[in-house]
C-alpha positions in Angstrom: -4.9 -21.5 15.0 -5.1 -24.2 17.7 -6.1 -27.9 17.9 -8.3 -29.4 20.6 -8.3 -33.2 20.9 -11.5 -34.4 22.7 -11.1 -38.1 23.9 -13.2 -37.6 27.1 -16.1 -39.8 25.8 -14.6 -42.0 23.0 -11.1 -42.6 24.2 -8.3 -43.0 21.6 -7.1 -45.3 18.9 -4.7 -44.8 16.0 -7.3 -45.3 13.3 -9.5 -42.8 15.0 -6.8 -40.1 14.7 -6.5 -40.9 11.0 -10.3 -40.7 10.5 -10.6 -37.4 12.4 -7.7 -35.8 10.5 -9.2 -36.8 7.2 -12.6 -35.5 8.4 -10.8 -32.2 9.0 -9.5 -32.0 5.4 -6.4 -34.2 5.1 -6.3 -35.8 1.6 -7.8 -39.3 1.9 -6.0 -40.7 -1.2 -2.6 -39.4 -0.1 -3.0 -40.8 3.4 -4.2 -44.2 2.0 -1.1 -44.4 -0.3 1.4 -43.6 2.5 -0.2 -46.2 4.8 0.0 -48.9 2.2 3.5 -47.9 1.1 4.9 -48.3 4.6 2.6 -51.0 6.1 3.0 -53.5 3.2 6.6 -53.9 4.0 5.6 -55.3 7.4 2.7 -57.6 6.2 -0.6 -57.7 4.3 -2.6 -54.5 4.4 -6.1 -53.4 3.3 -7.2 -49.8 3.9 -10.8 -48.6 3.4 -11.6 -45.0 4.5 -15.3 -44.1 4.3 -18.1 -42.0 5.9 -19.9 -43.8 8.7 -22.7 -42.8 11.1 -22.0 -43.3 14.8 -24.7 -42.5 17.3 -26.4 -40.3 14.7 -23.2 -38.3 14.0 -21.5 -38.6 10.6 -17.8 -39.6 11.0 -14.9 -40.8 9.0 -13.9 -44.4 9.6 -10.5 -45.7 8.7 -10.9 -49.4 8.4 -7.4 -51.0 8.4 -6.9 -54.8 8.2 -3.4 -56.1 8.5 -1.6 -59.4 8.8 2.1 -59.5 9.9 4.5 -61.3 7.8 6.8 -61.9 10.8 7.6 -60.6 14.2 9.9 -57.6 14.4 11.8 -56.0 17.2 11.7 -52.3 17.9 15.1 -51.5 16.3 14.1 -53.4 13.2 10.9 -51.3 12.8 12.8 -48.0 13.1 15.4 -49.2 10.6 12.8 -50.3 8.1 10.9 -47.0 8.4 14.1 -45.1 7.5 14.9 -47.5 4.7 11.5 -47.0 3.1 11.7 -43.2 3.5 15.2 -43.1 1.9 14.2 -45.3 -1.0 10.8 -43.8 -1.9 10.4 -40.4 -0.2 13.9 -38.9 0.2 12.8 -35.6 -1.3 9.4 -35.3 0.3 9.7 -33.1 3.4 6.2 -33.8 4.7 6.8 -37.5 4.6 10.2 -37.1 6.2 8.8 -35.0 9.1 5.9 -37.5 9.5 8.4 -40.4 9.8 10.4 -38.5 12.4 7.2 -38.1 14.5 6.3 -41.7 13.8 9.7 -42.8 15.3 9.0 -40.8 18.4 5.6 -42.4 18.8 7.1 -45.9 18.4 9.7 -45.0 21.0 7.0 -44.0 23.5 5.1 -47.3 22.7 8.2 -49.4 23.0 9.3 -48.0 26.3 5.8 -48.4 27.8 5.7 -52.0 26.7 9.3 -52.7 27.8 8.5 -51.5 31.3 5.4 -53.7 31.4 7.3 -56.9 30.3 10.6 -56.2 32.0 12.5 -56.3 28.8 14.9 -53.9 27.0 13.5 -52.1 24.0 16.0 -54.0 21.9 14.4 -57.3 22.9 10.8 -56.1 22.5 8.7 -57.2 19.6 5.3 -55.9 18.7 2.9 -58.8 18.9 0.0 -57.5 20.9 -0.9 -54.5 18.8 0.4 -56.1 15.6 3.5 -54.7 13.8 1.9 -53.9 10.5 -1.2 -52.5 12.2 0.9 -50.2 14.4 2.9 -49.0 11.4 -0.4 -48.2 9.5 -1.9 -46.3 12.4 1.1 -44.4 13.5 2.5 -43.5 10.0 -1.0 -42.7 8.7 -1.9 -40.4 11.7 1.5 -38.7 11.6 1.2 -38.0 7.8 -2.4 -36.7 8.0 -1.4 -34.5 10.9 1.5 -33.0 8.9 -0.7 -32.7 5.7 -2.9 -30.3 7.7 0.2 -28.4 8.9 -0.8 -28.9 12.5 2.8 -29.4 13.6 3.2 -25.7 13.9 0.0 -25.1 16.0 -0.7 -25.3 19.7 -2.4 -28.6 20.6 -4.6 -29.0 23.6 -6.2 -32.2 24.9 -9.2 -32.8 27.2 -9.0 -35.8 29.7 -8.7 -39.2 28.1 -11.5 -41.8 28.7 -9.7 -45.1 29.2 -12.7 -47.3 29.7 -13.1 -49.9 32.5 -13.4 -53.6 33.1 -10.9 -56.1 31.6 -9.4 -57.0 28.3 -8.2 -60.3 26.9 -4.6 -60.3 25.7 -1.9 -62.9 24.7 -0.7 -62.6 28.3 -4.1 -63.3 29.8 -6.9 -61.1 31.1 -5.7 -57.7 32.1 -7.4 -54.7 33.8 -8.6 -51.7 31.8 -6.7 -49.4 31.2 -4.1 -51.9 30.1 -0.7 -51.7 31.8 1.0 -50.1 28.7 -1.8 -47.5 28.4 -1.5 -46.5 32.1 2.3 -46.2 31.6 1.9 -43.9 28.6 -0.7 -41.8 30.3 1.1 -41.4 33.7 1.2 -37.6 33.4 -2.1 -37.2 31.4 -5.5 -36.5 33.0 -7.7 -39.5 32.6 -11.2 -40.8 33.5 -12.9 -44.1 33.3 -15.7 -43.2 30.9 -19.3 -44.4 30.4 -18.8 -48.0 29.1 -17.3 -51.2 30.5 -14.8 -51.8 27.7 -11.3 -50.7 26.6 -11.5 -47.2 25.0 -7.8 -46.1 24.9 -5.3 -48.2 23.0 -1.5 -48.0 23.5 -1.0 -46.8 19.9 -3.6 -44.0 20.2 -2.2 -42.9 23.6 1.3 -42.8 22.2 0.2 -40.6 19.3 -1.6 -38.3 21.8 1.3 -37.6 24.1 3.7 -36.9 21.2 1.6 -34.1 19.7 -0.1 -32.4 22.7 1.3 -29.3 24.2 -1.1 -28.8 27.1 -3.9 -30.8 28.9 -7.0 -28.9 29.9 -10.1 -30.0 31.8 -12.5 -27.8 29.9 -12.7 -26.4 26.4 -10.7 -23.1 26.0 -12.3 -20.0 24.5 -12.4 -20.9 20.8 -13.8 -19.3 17.7 -14.2 -20.3 14.0 -14.2 -24.0 14.7 -13.9 -26.8 12.2 -14.7 -30.2 13.7 -13.6 -33.7 12.6 -14.8 -37.1 13.9 -12.8 -40.3 13.5 -14.8 -43.3 14.5 -13.7 -46.6 16.1 -14.7 -50.1 15.2 -17.0 -50.8 18.1 -20.7 -49.8 18.2 -21.3 -48.6 21.8 -23.9 -46.7 23.7 -21.6 -43.7 23.6 -20.4 -41.8 20.5 -17.4 -44.0 19.7 -15.6 -41.3 17.6 -12.7 -39.1 18.5 -13.5 -35.5 18.1 -10.8 -33.1 17.0 -11.5 -29.4 16.7 -9.4 -26.9 14.7 -10.1 -23.3 15.7 -8.9 -19.9 16.5 -8.4 -18.7 20.1 -10.0 -15.4 21.1 -7.0 -14.9 23.4 -4.0 -17.1 23.8 -4.4 -19.3 26.9 -1.5 -19.9 29.3 -1.2 -21.6 32.6 0.7 -20.6 35.6 1.2 -21.6 39.2 0.5 -19.1 42.1 2.5 -19.6 45.3 1.4 -17.9 48.5 2.5 -17.8 52.1 2.0 -15.6 55.2 5.1 -14.2 56.9 5.1 -12.5 60.3 8.7 -12.8 61.5 10.8 -11.0 58.9 12.1 -7.5 58.7 11.7 -5.2 55.7 15.3 -5.7 54.6 14.9 -9.5 54.5 11.7 -9.2 52.6 13.4 -6.9 50.1 16.1 -9.5 49.6 13.5 -12.2 49.2 11.8 -10.2 46.5 15.0 -9.9 44.5 16.0 -13.5 44.9 12.6 -14.9 43.8 12.8 -12.8 40.6 16.4 -14.0 40.0 15.4 -17.6 40.6 12.7 -17.5 37.9 9.5 -16.0 39.3 7.4 -14.1 36.7 6.1 -11.6 39.3 6.2 -11.2 43.1 3.9 -9.1 45.4 4.3 -8.6 49.1 1.1 -7.2 50.8 0.8 -6.0 54.4 -1.9 -7.8 56.4 -3.0 -8.8 59.9 -3.0 -12.4 61.1 -4.7 -13.9 64.2 -4.2 -12.2 67.5 -3.7 -9.0 65.4 -0.2 -9.8 64.5 1.1 -7.6 61.7 2.4 -9.8 58.8 2.9 -9.9 55.0 1.3 -12.1 52.3 4.0 -13.1 49.8 2.5 -14.1 46.4 4.6 -15.5 43.6 3.5 -16.1 40.0 5.6 -18.6 38.2 5.8 -21.1 35.3 4.5 -24.5 36.3 7.9 -26.1 35.9 9.5 -23.6 38.3 7.0 -24.0 41.1 8.8 -26.7 43.2 12.1 -24.9 43.0 10.5 -21.6 44.1 8.7 -23.3 47.0 12.1 -24.4 48.2 13.5 -20.8 47.8 10.6 -19.4 49.9 11.1 -22.0 52.6 14.9 -21.4 52.7 14.6 -17.6 52.8 11.6 -17.2 55.2 11.6 -20.3 57.4 7.9 -20.8 56.5 6.6 -24.2 57.2 4.0 -24.2 54.4 3.4 -22.7 51.0 0.0 -22.7 49.2 0.2 -23.9 45.6 -2.6 -23.0 43.2 -1.6 -24.9 40.0 -2.9 -24.3 36.5 -4.5 -21.0 37.2 -5.9 -19.9 33.8 -5.2 -16.5 32.5 -5.7 -14.8 29.1 -2.5 -13.6 27.5 -2.5 -11.0 24.8 0.0 -11.4 22.0 3.2 -9.8 23.2 6.5 -8.8 21.5 9.6 -6.7 22.3 10.5 -4.1 19.8 13.3 -1.5 19.5 12.2 2.1 18.7 14.4 5.0 17.7 13.3 8.4 18.9 14.9 11.8 18.6 15.4 13.7 21.8 17.2 17.1 22.0 18.8 16.4 18.6 20.1 13.0 19.6 18.7 9.6 18.4 18.0 7.3 21.4 17.2 3.6 21.2 14.3 2.5 23.4 13.0 -1.0 24.0 9.2 -1.4 24.1 6.9 -4.1 25.4 4.0 -4.2 23.0 0.7 -6.0 23.7 -1.9 -6.9 21.0 -5.4 -8.2 21.1 -7.0 -9.0 17.8 -4.2 -7.2 16.0 -4.9 -4.0 17.9 -2.2 -2.5 20.2 -3.6 -2.4 23.7 -0.4 -1.6 25.5 3.0 0.0 24.5 5.4 0.5 27.4 9.0 1.6 27.2 11.5 -0.2 29.4 12.2 1.6 32.6 15.9 1.1 32.5 16.1 2.8 29.1 14.0 5.7 30.4 16.2 6.1 33.4 19.4 6.2 31.3 17.9 8.8 28.9 16.6 10.9 31.8 20.1 10.9 33.4 21.6 11.9 30.1 19.1 14.6 29.2 17.8 15.9 32.5 14.2 15.3 31.4 12.0 13.7 34.1 11.1 10.1 33.5 7.4 10.8 33.6 7.7 13.4 30.8 10.0 11.1 28.8 7.6 8.3 29.0 4.7 10.3 27.6 6.9 11.8 24.9 8.4 8.4 23.8 5.0 6.6 23.9 3.4 9.3 21.7 6.3 9.1 19.2 5.9 5.3 19.0 2.1 5.5 18.4 2.7 8.0 15.6 5.2 5.7 14.0 2.7 2.9 13.8 -0.2 5.2 12.7 -2.2 4.8 15.9 
């Protein structure tokens, strides 16, 4: 099961997350109670959650009105959340997990605001978004998210529509996206959107970055979809409702980076050493292919597949080892990944039980690949005198029989 958050038209707000999660099946009464129990400690609170049509689409609207009883600094808010949890929900694991997520979201919001205002998080108080309002949105969204047991699922997000134009704040008229929003979304794909108004709020963006595992530019291959819509307050020419999709993936999606460079000055020995070092430094796979460059110079294409986070390091390794002046980077190349696991299989060979490690690949619960580890085959071959090719066939057949394939 995966979750896809779609803010590419509507943008994001805290109450839109609440509405969408309730539209997906989170218990409305339970969410309302949690919101009221926490937010009332920070000010007056009124919560009304109802169905509402937006641009012809039926949505769930979480209408939350609050009035702060006093200004609070960030450490006071965190302390108060813990106090309420310990006094009312000390034995409720879902609430406790929700509050831990809420505190992370508040931290994101606090650091973004502190960077804008040039203050430490200890000095910061929540006046622009409203303290009680932020508590209601963040705690409500976190609780609904955990009620749906989404914390154990892979979460994707499409690019965030931030809106455009300007917004009036207590500090004056600011550009859209607001400074706090752009701070929070520094590493998130964004676009302006179709309307000249603010679409992405600091609270909504803080929620997003704390639950998303991966950002994508197009919808992954999904099946058996359930869709929830959480609407915002404004009536706009666009569908002002955050769409969240819960679904199954046909094949697990993964992203990689491909590095590539052409080499025409290195010997086979140096290339062999390069191959080993790249694998030792974190490359997932390395291929070296003979080719011809301009003026018919014989050369090699070195291609490296790696995790995105390892790409910069491996570029440096390539440059150090080869002297190349440039490396092509193809980031976020999509690939389908079958479900994989490593298993240990016992097989009897010449009266002796041998332990063999297998790499198993599944697609839709069907085994599509079972491959014994080469090092284990080599060791058994040396021990028994049986050729590796024959051992591989024998051991694979024995494994397939053991699983009834």
